[in-house]
C-alpha positions, 0 to 999 in steps of 0.5 A: 314740572308736569305729571302725567297719569298713565295706566291708573288702575283702580282696585275693585272687588272681584265679581262673585259670580260671572254673569251669564253673558255671552261675548261675541267671541264665545258666540262665535265658538258655540256656533262653530261647535253647534255646526260640528255637532250638527253635521256629525249627528247628520253623518252618523244618521246617514251612515247608520241608514246605509249600514246593513250589519245591526252592530254596526247600525247600532254603533252609528246610531249611538254615536249620532245620539251622542252628537245630538245630545252635545248639540242640545247641551251646547244650545242651552248656553245660547238661551241667555238674556245678554242685556240683562246679564250685562246690566247686572254687572257692577258699573266700572269707574270711567278712566279719568283724563290725564292731567298734564 
């Protein structure tokens, strides 16, 4: 009679603090969000230049500045040393080959 070990789960302690690493998917989301914020900032700046009413000009500038702050905030999330963050993770045990 042969036994096969499949999907063996190894219990490990949870990571107390997630590493400051950015996955490829996270990077793509951040890149998209940065593009959207930059475009919104540019559009509001353009429209503010075209506005003749002082109240509208001020509102457009305020909205543009908000998008500029969002862009800067998102940018801080990219200032991470991924290699160092991933190296700080506890090493996961290698899967053992199935026994037949």
